[in-house]
N, CA and C atoms as a LAMMPS dump frame, in Angstrom:
ITEM: TIMESTEP
0
ITEM: NUMBER OF ATOMS
264
ITEM: BOX BOUNDS ff ff ff
-5.0000000000000000e+02 5.0000000000000000e+02
-5.0000000000000000e+02 5.0000000000000000e+02
-5.0000000000000000e+02 5.0000000000000000e+02
ITEM: ATOMS id mol type element x y z
1 1 1 N -384.69 337.409 290.884
2 1 2 C -386.007 336.722 290.413
3 1 3 C -385.593 335.351 290.069
4 2 1 N -386.181 334.19 290.043
5 2 2 C -386.021 332.995 289.277
6 2 3 C -386.087 332.926 287.88
7 3 1 N -385.631 331.912 287.257
8 3 2 C -385.934 331.75 285.858
9 3 3 C -387.331 331.536 285.556
10 4 1 N -387.928 330.759 286.405
11 4 2 C -389.383 330.535 286.092
12 4 3 C -390.148 331.888 286.129
13 5 1 N -389.822 332.75 286.893
14 5 2 C -390.638 333.811 287.181
15 5 3 C -390.522 334.932 286.096
16 6 1 N -389.155 334.888 285.575
17 6 2 C -388.866 335.737 284.196
18 6 3 C -389.761 335.132 283.073
19 7 1 N -389.67 333.814 282.914
20 7 2 C -390.261 333.285 281.919
21 7 3 C -392.072 333.539 281.926
22 8 1 N -392.318 333.562 283.29
23 8 2 C -393.87 333.785 283.366
24 8 3 C -394.208 335.303 283.005
25 9 1 N -393.268 336.162 283.345
26 9 2 C -393.403 337.656 283.181
27 9 3 C -393.348 337.995 281.667
28 10 1 N -392.388 337.287 281.062
29 10 2 C -392.539 337.635 279.533
30 10 3 C -393.695 336.96 278.865
31 11 1 N -394.042 336.007 279.225
32 11 2 C -395.448 335.298 278.721
33 11 3 C -396.421 336.163 279.036
34 12 1 N -396.497 336.744 280.148
35 12 2 C -397.685 337.511 280.56
36 12 3 C -397.691 338.814 279.909
37 13 1 N -396.332 339.493 279.631
38 13 2 C -396.066 341.017 278.816
39 13 3 C -396.542 340.62 277.284
40 14 1 N -396.314 339.286 276.791
41 14 2 C -396.461 338.949 275.145
42 14 3 C -398.054 339.12 275.178
43 15 1 N -399.064 338.322 276.153
44 15 2 C -400.485 338.131 276.115
45 15 3 C -400.938 339.715 276.475
46 16 1 N -400.42 340.41 277.045
47 16 2 C -400.915 341.534 277.402
48 16 3 C -400.906 342.643 276.323
49 17 1 N -399.69 342.669 275.694
50 17 2 C -399.477 343.663 274.636
51 17 3 C -399.84 343.165 273.218
52 18 1 N -400.322 341.855 273.136
53 18 2 C -400.519 341.42 271.929
54 18 3 C -401.587 342.163 271.014
55 19 1 N -402.769 342.602 271.803
56 19 2 C -403.849 343.316 270.872
57 19 3 C -403.283 344.515 270.273
58 20 1 N -402.109 345.292 270.808
59 20 2 C -401.72 346.344 270.157
60 20 3 C -400.894 346.2 269.152
61 21 1 N -400.513 345.061 268.683
62 21 2 C -399.416 344.788 267.629
63 21 3 C -400.47 343.84 266.664
64 22 1 N -400.858 344.674 265.61
65 22 2 C -402.021 344.011 264.505
66 22 3 C -401.261 342.824 263.548
67 23 1 N -401.972 341.78 263.315
68 23 2 C -401.354 340.949 262.5
69 23 3 C -400.868 341.434 261.305
70 24 1 N -400.078 340.686 260.542
71 24 2 C -399.125 341.329 259.143
72 24 3 C -400.3 341.102 258.161
73 25 1 N -400.361 341.903 257.341
74 25 2 C -400.944 341.992 256.073
75 25 3 C -400.462 340.712 255.445
76 26 1 N -401.408 340.33 254.646
77 26 2 C -401.213 339.248 253.468
78 26 3 C -400.11 339.829 252.62
79 27 1 N -399.19 339.17 252.198
80 27 2 C -398.138 339.544 251.084
81 27 3 C -399.046 340.017 249.768
82 28 1 N -398.119 340.651 249.297
83 28 2 C -398.868 341.282 247.905
84 28 3 C -399.196 340.242 246.842
85 29 1 N -400.002 340.505 246.156
86 29 2 C -400.276 339.514 244.966
87 29 3 C -399.111 339.577 243.841
88 30 1 N -398.715 338.322 243.404
89 30 2 C -397.511 338.452 242.436
90 30 3 C -398.238 338.987 241.092
91 31 1 N -397.236 339.695 240.532
92 31 2 C -397.447 340.387 239.311
93 31 3 C -397.794 339.096 238.407
94 32 1 N -398.491 339.31 237.413
95 32 2 C -398.795 338.5 236.343
96 32 3 C -398.137 338.898 235.029
97 33 1 N -397.86 337.917 234.225
98 33 2 C -397.317 338.349 232.764
99 33 3 C -398.187 339.383 232.215
100 34 1 N -397.777 340.384 231.3
101 34 2 C -398.55 341.217 230.558
102 34 3 C -398.392 341.008 229.054
103 35 1 N -398.94 341.855 228.193
104 35 2 C -398.842 341.837 226.859
105 35 3 C -397.542 341.501 226.23
106 36 1 N -396.568 342.222 226.828
107 36 2 C -395.198 342.232 226.193
108 36 3 C -394.613 340.706 226.351
109 37 1 N -395.205 340.277 227.334
110 37 2 C -394.57 338.738 227.671
111 37 3 C -395.321 337.734 226.569
112 38 1 N -396.62 338.058 226.098
113 38 2 C -397.211 337.425 225.398
114 38 3 C -396.548 337.488 224.154
115 39 1 N -396.006 338.352 223.692
116 39 2 C -395.056 338.681 222.48
117 39 3 C -393.694 337.645 222.591
118 40 1 N -393.086 337.604 223.656
119 40 2 C -392.31 336.676 223.82
120 40 3 C -392.489 335.18 223.812
121 41 1 N -393.763 334.886 224.336
122 41 2 C -394.392 333.482 224.166
123 41 3 C -394.472 333.019 222.975
124 42 1 N -394.805 334.076 221.811
125 42 2 C -394.879 333.696 220.409
126 42 3 C -393.708 333.397 219.764
127 43 1 N -392.368 333.63 220.425
128 43 2 C -390.999 333.339 220.078
129 43 3 C -390.64 331.652 220.506
130 44 1 N -391.199 331.357 221.384
131 44 2 C -390.83 329.741 222.072
132 44 3 C -391.246 328.835 221.071
133 45 1 N -390.335 327.78 221.017
134 45 2 C -390.412 326.682 220.216
135 45 3 C -389.003 326.259 219.677
136 46 1 N -388.893 325.352 218.623
137 46 2 C -387.689 324.88 218.004
138 46 3 C -387.721 325.35 216.73
139 47 1 N -386.599 326.261 216.343
140 47 2 C -386.412 326.685 215.016
141 47 3 C -384.946 326.36 214.564
142 48 1 N -385.219 325.99 213.162
143 48 2 C -384.047 325.935 212.432
144 48 3 C -383.482 326.897 211.647
145 49 1 N -382.168 327.145 211.812
146 49 2 C -381.781 328.587 211.663
147 49 3 C -380.652 328.461 210.47
148 50 1 N -380.823 329.291 209.384
149 50 2 C -379.674 329.349 208.502
150 50 3 C -379.267 330.903 208.593
151 51 1 N -377.901 331.038 208.578
152 51 2 C -377.262 332.243 208.879
153 51 3 C -376.358 332.609 207.882
154 52 1 N -376.07 334.037 207.83
155 52 2 C -375.042 334.633 206.8
156 52 3 C -374.466 335.815 207.664
157 53 1 N -372.989 335.588 207.903
158 53 2 C -372.553 336.694 208.436
159 53 3 C -371.345 337.455 207.632
160 54 1 N -371.636 338.763 207.575
161 54 2 C -370.578 339.576 206.692
162 54 3 C -369.537 340.092 207.581
163 55 1 N -368.319 339.628 207.611
164 55 2 C -367.315 340.085 208.462
165 55 3 C -366.36 341.505 207.86
166 56 1 N -365.915 341.02 206.691
167 56 2 C -365.361 342.054 205.843
168 56 3 C -365.891 342.341 204.519
169 57 1 N -365.787 343.277 203.87
170 57 2 C -366.361 343.344 202.526
171 57 3 C -365.77 342.152 201.535
172 58 1 N -366.893 341.455 201.131
173 58 2 C -366.635 340.194 200.351
174 58 3 C -366.27 338.992 201.111
175 59 1 N -366.22 339.276 202.369
176 59 2 C -366.119 337.833 203.175
177 59 3 C -367.391 337.556 204.18
178 60 1 N -367.906 336.441 203.501
179 60 2 C -369.081 336.075 203.938
180 60 3 C -369.335 334.642 204.509
181 61 1 N -369.62 334.376 205.839
182 61 2 C -369.536 333.154 206.453
183 61 3 C -371.025 332.455 206.433
184 62 1 N -371.399 331.343 206.162
185 62 2 C -372.543 330.632 206.193
186 62 3 C -372.681 329.785 207.64
187 63 1 N -373.656 329.528 208.117
188 63 2 C -373.919 328.744 209.094
189 63 3 C -375.299 328.076 209.362
190 64 1 N -375.582 326.985 209.943
191 64 2 C -376.863 326.54 210.218
192 64 3 C -376.593 326.293 211.935
193 65 1 N -377.977 326.215 212.48
194 65 2 C -378.072 325.563 213.61
195 65 3 C -379.401 325.523 213.881
196 66 1 N -379.794 325.15 215.321
197 66 2 C -381.129 324.761 215.852
198 66 3 C -381.245 325.823 217.21
199 67 1 N -382.189 326.385 217.024
200 67 2 C -382.527 327.251 218.52
201 67 3 C -383.919 326.721 219.27
202 68 1 N -383.593 326.483 220.41
203 68 2 C -384.757 325.951 221.107
204 68 3 C -385.084 326.983 222.41
205 69 1 N -386.183 327.645 222.171
206 69 2 C -386.503 328.853 222.98
207 69 3 C -387.744 328.273 223.922
208 70 1 N -387.839 328.472 225.305
209 70 2 C -388.815 328.182 226.049
210 70 3 C -389.107 329.237 226.981
211 71 1 N -390.28 329.513 227.341
212 71 2 C -390.75 330.331 228.453
213 71 3 C -390.192 329.83 229.832
214 72 1 N -389.594 330.778 230.477
215 72 2 C -389.308 330.283 231.888
216 72 3 C -390.694 330.185 232.848
217 73 1 N -390.583 329.308 233.645
218 73 2 C -391.829 329.205 234.651
219 73 3 C -392.137 330.635 235.255
220 74 1 N -393.507 330.893 235.219
221 74 2 C -393.949 332.239 235.449
222 74 3 C -394.318 333.019 234.374
223 75 1 N -393.76 332.726 233.319
224 75 2 C -393.901 333.545 232.042
225 75 3 C -393.05 334.813 231.943
226 76 1 N -392.32 335.347 232.409
227 76 2 C -391.907 336.382 232.385
228 76 3 C -390.492 336.49 231.351
229 77 1 N -389.76 335.404 231.161
230 77 2 C -388.601 335.405 230.603
231 77 3 C -388.518 334.258 229.444
232 78 1 N -388.007 334.691 228.248
233 78 2 C -387.742 333.542 227.222
234 78 3 C -386.395 333.341 227.237
235 79 1 N -386.222 331.891 227.634
236 79 2 C -384.844 331.251 227.719
237 79 3 C -384.413 330.64 226.49
238 80 1 N -383.355 331.148 225.574
239 80 2 C -382.971 330.516 224.194
240 80 3 C -381.547 329.892 224.371
241 81 1 N -381.598 328.638 223.773
242 81 2 C -380.444 327.767 223.476
243 81 3 C -380.152 327.696 222.182
244 82 1 N -379.011 328.292 221.526
245 82 2 C -378.499 327.916 220.243
246 82 3 C -377.49 327.21 220.078
247 83 1 N -377.293 326.224 219.014
248 83 2 C -376.363 325.21 218.798
249 83 3 C -376.203 325.238 217.434
250 84 1 N -375.126 325.714 216.734
251 84 2 C -374.685 325.368 215.385
252 84 3 C -373.413 325.575 214.921
253 85 1 N -373.159 325.615 213.659
254 85 2 C -371.914 325.6 212.973
255 85 3 C -371.858 326.708 211.956
256 86 1 N -370.873 327.135 212.051
257 86 2 C -370.343 328.328 210.995
258 86 3 C -369.311 327.682 210.048
259 87 1 N -369.626 327.971 208.632
260 87 2 C -368.623 327.324 207.563
261 87 3 C -368.077 328.465 207.138
262 88 1 N -366.725 328.381 207.019
263 88 2 C -365.95 329.789 206.644
264 88 3 C -366.081 329.544 204.895
């Protein structure tokens, strides 16, 4: 068989059997953020932070900083960046 005949045979077979292979269904709909994600959204923003850390009895360390929290595109995750200093 020549190459042209094989290509023609494959094309005819594809057209003949195409009705037996249904088209793919549409992809499932993307999940939407729920009520728990709304709670995370409330924590988004820029926050001034004052902190105290108790390491050992009587040893207290103070610090300050800024936290920038934002919702990830799509609304599923809260991304938080903290920058600050701790004073001994």
